[in-house]
C-alpha positions in Angstrom: -81.6 -77.3 -58.8 -82.4 -75.1 -55.7 -84.8 -77.0 -53.4 -85.5 -73.7 -51.3 -86.9 -72.2 -54.5 -90.6 -72.4 -55.5 -92.0 -71.1 -58.8 -95.6 -70.1 -58.8 -97.0 -69.6 -62.1 -100.2 -67.5 -62.1 -102.8 -68.6 -64.6 -106.4 -67.4 -65.3 -108.6 -67.9 -67.9 -110.3 -64.9 -67.9 -107.6 -62.5 -69.4 -108.8 -59.3 -70.7 -106.4 -59.5 -74.1 -106.7 -63.2 -74.8 -109.2 -65.4 -72.8 -108.3 -68.8 -72.4 -104.6 -67.9 -73.1 -103.0 -70.8 -70.5 -105.0 -73.5 -72.4 -104.1 -72.2 -76.0 -102.5 -75.3 -78.1 -98.9 -75.0 -78.7 -97.9 -78.1 -81.0 -100.0 -80.4 -79.0 -99.9 -79.1 -75.6 -101.6 -76.2 -73.7 -99.3 -73.2 -73.1 -99.5 -73.5 -69.3 -98.0 -77.1 -70.0 -95.0 -75.6 -72.0 -94.4 -73.0 -69.3 -94.4 -75.6 -66.4 -92.1 -78.0 -68.1 -89.5 -75.2 -68.7 -89.6 -74.1 -65.2 -89.8 -77.7 -63.2 -86.4 -78.4 -64.5 -84.9 -75.6 -62.9 -86.4 -75.0 -59.6 -87.0 -77.2 -56.5 -90.9 -77.3 -57.1 -93.4 -75.4 -59.5 -96.9 -74.7 -58.9 -99.8 -73.3 -60.9 -102.0 -70.9 -59.4 -105.4 -70.6 -60.7 -109.0 -69.8 -60.3 -110.2 -71.6 -63.1 -111.4 -75.2 -63.0 -110.2 -75.8 -66.7 -106.9 -74.8 -66.1 -106.8 -76.9 -63.0 -108.0 -80.0 -64.9 -105.4 -79.4 -67.6 -102.5 -79.1 -65.1 -103.6 -82.1 -63.3 -103.8 -84.1 -66.5 -100.1 -83.3 -67.4 -99.3 -84.1 -63.7 -98.4 -80.6 -62.7 -98.9 -79.3 -59.2 -101.8 -76.7 -58.9 -103.4 -74.7 -56.3 -106.9 -73.0 -56.7 -106.9 -69.2 -55.6 -109.5 -66.7 -55.3 -111.3 -65.2 -58.4 -111.0 -62.0 -56.5 -107.1 -61.8 -56.9 -106.4 -58.5 -58.8 -103.0 -59.5 -59.9 -100.8 -62.4 -60.7 -98.7 -61.0 -57.6 -101.7 -61.4 -55.5 -102.6 -64.8 -56.8 -98.9 -65.8 -56.1 -99.2 -64.8 -52.4 -102.4 -66.5 -52.0 -101.1 -69.4 -53.3 -97.9 -69.6 -51.2 -99.9 -68.8 -48.2 -101.9 -72.2 -49.0 -98.9 -74.6 -50.1 -95.6 -73.0 -49.4 -93.2 -75.2 -47.4 -90.9 -72.6 -46.1 -89.1 -71.9 -49.4 -86.8 -68.9 -49.2 -87.0 -67.7 -52.8 -90.5 -67.6 -54.3 -90.6 -66.6 -58.2 -93.7 -65.3 -60.0 -93.2 -66.6 -63.3 -95.8 -65.9 -65.8 -98.2 -68.8 -67.5 -97.9 -67.0 -70.9 -93.9 -67.0 -70.9 -93.5 -70.7 -72.7 -90.1 -69.8 -74.3 -88.6 -68.7 -71.1 -85.0 -70.3 -70.7 -83.4 -72.1 -68.0 -80.8 -69.4 -67.8 -83.0 -66.8 -67.3 -84.8 -68.4 -64.3 -81.3 -69.2 -63.1 -80.4 -65.7 -63.4 -83.2 -64.6 -61.4 -82.4 -67.0 -58.7 -78.9 -66.0 -58.6 -80.0 -62.2 -57.8 -80.9 -63.8 -54.4 -77.2 -64.5 -53.8 -77.0 -61.1 -52.4 -78.5 -60.9 -48.8 -79.9 -57.6 -49.7 -82.0 -58.7 -52.2 -85.6 -58.9 -51.6 -87.1 -58.7 -55.0 -86.1 -59.2 -58.6 -87.4 -59.3 -62.1 -85.9 -59.9 -65.5 -85.8 -57.1 -67.7 -84.0 -56.4 -71.1 -83.1 -53.1 -72.9 -84.7 -51.9 -75.9 -82.0 -51.4 -78.7 -81.4 -48.0 -79.6 -82.9 -48.3 -83.0 -86.1 -50.2 -81.8 -89.2 -49.4 -83.7 -91.7 -47.0 -82.2 -94.5 -49.5 -82.9 -92.8 -52.3 -80.8 -92.2 -49.7 -78.0 -95.7 -48.7 -78.2 -96.9 -52.3 -77.8 -99.2 -52.4 -74.4 -98.3 -56.3 -74.4 -94.7 -55.6 -73.6 -94.3 -54.1 -70.2 -91.7 -51.3 -69.7 -89.4 -50.6 -66.7 -87.8 -47.5 -65.7 -84.4 -48.5 -63.8 -82.2 -46.2 -61.4 -78.3 -46.1 -62.2 -78.0 -49.2 -60.1 -80.7 -51.2 -61.9 -83.5 -50.8 -59.3 -87.0 -50.6 -60.6 -88.5 -47.1 -60.3 -91.6 -47.8 -62.0 -93.4 -50.3 -64.7 -95.9 -49.4 -67.5 -97.4 -50.7 -70.6 -97.0 -47.2 -72.2 -94.1 -45.8 -73.8 -92.1 -44.2 -71.1 
């Protein structure tokens, strides 16, 4: 476990595609709890960042750490930045791990953290290539973000559209 790593999990209730998603029941636990439990076992510290009192109460009910952020945050990244500014303890690696990824694996989080073993790494993200025979309907799914990288794996841009 890396004590210099904090995972901030942005979670908002007012999602445009699935309002209340962080509180969706997954076999008796809210989705945000499933994510938190996966993350908390891998990093030094996990914190849920939210602007919603219902999510705050749910996180506190399962014993998780939570910080309230402004409802004016325009993205999860902005929410993470505000949260870290409020509760950061000098951690050197800040992970923005999405509140709707209840199946994220410890190995994936570890892989992301290991990207920071290289001193030149300032930012990193997990990505997986689509198989050559991927159906167009899967590629066209706006719920699946796409990334274009250069030959060294550096992100050029992200899109929810087919690129």
